[in-house]
C-alpha positions as CSV (number, residue, x, y, z in Angstrom):
1,M,68.0,-12.5,147.4
2,C,67.9,-8.8,147.1
3,K,65.6,-7.1,149.6
4,L,65.0,-4.2,147.4
5,C,63.5,-6.0,144.2
6,N,62.9,-9.6,145.7
7,G,64.8,-11.2,142.9
8,T,62.8,-9.6,140.3
9,Y,65.6,-7.1,139.1
10,V,63.0,-4.4,139.0
11,D,62.8,-1.5,141.4
12,K,59.3,0.1,141.5
13,G,58.8,3.2,143.6
14,G,57.4,6.5,143.8
15,S,54.2,7.9,145.6
16,G,50.8,9.2,144.5
17,S,50.6,9.7,140.8
18,L,54.3,9.6,140.3
19,M,55.6,6.1,139.8
20,F,59.0,4.8,138.4
21,V,60.1,1.5,137.3
22,Q,64.0,0.9,136.8
23,P,66.4,-1.9,136.9
24,C,67.4,-2.8,140.7
25,P,70.4,-0.7,141.7
26,N,71.6,-3.6,143.7
27,C,71.1,-6.4,141.2
28,G,71.5,-4.7,137.9
29,P,69.4,-5.5,134.8
30,M,68.1,-9.0,134.3
31,P,70.6,-11.4,133.0
32,D,69.9,-12.6,129.4
33,A,69.6,-16.3,130.5
34,V,67.0,-15.5,133.3
35,W,65.1,-13.3,130.8
36,E,65.0,-16.1,128.1
37,K,63.7,-18.6,130.7
38,H,61.0,-16.2,131.8
39,R,60.1,-15.6,128.0
40,A,60.1,-19.4,127.3
41,D,57.8,-20.1,130.4
42,F,55.4,-17.4,129.2
43,K,55.3,-18.7,125.7
44,K,54.6,-22.1,126.9
45,R,51.7,-21.0,129.1
46,F,50.2,-18.7,126.4
47,E,50.3,-21.7,124.0
48,E,48.4,-23.9,126.6
49,V,45.9,-21.3,126.8
50,K,45.4,-20.9,123.2
51,R,45.1,-24.8,122.9
52,L,42.5,-24.7,125.9
53,V,40.4,-22.1,124.4
54,G,40.5,-23.5,121.0
55,K,40.5,-20.3,118.9
56,E,43.0,-17.6,118.0
57,V,44.0,-15.4,121.0
58,S,46.0,-12.2,120.3
């Protein structure tokens, strides 16, 4: 696992009011397969919350 991004593929840095977010220079951008898995997991959790709440959530 990358020590810079901790496996998130995102490098966050800066100081004070200056912040930057960019792909990790060691790992590169997130692979499409990983991105699709994260997206599918999010959609599954979101649908579960909508079901539990019982009304439209946007």
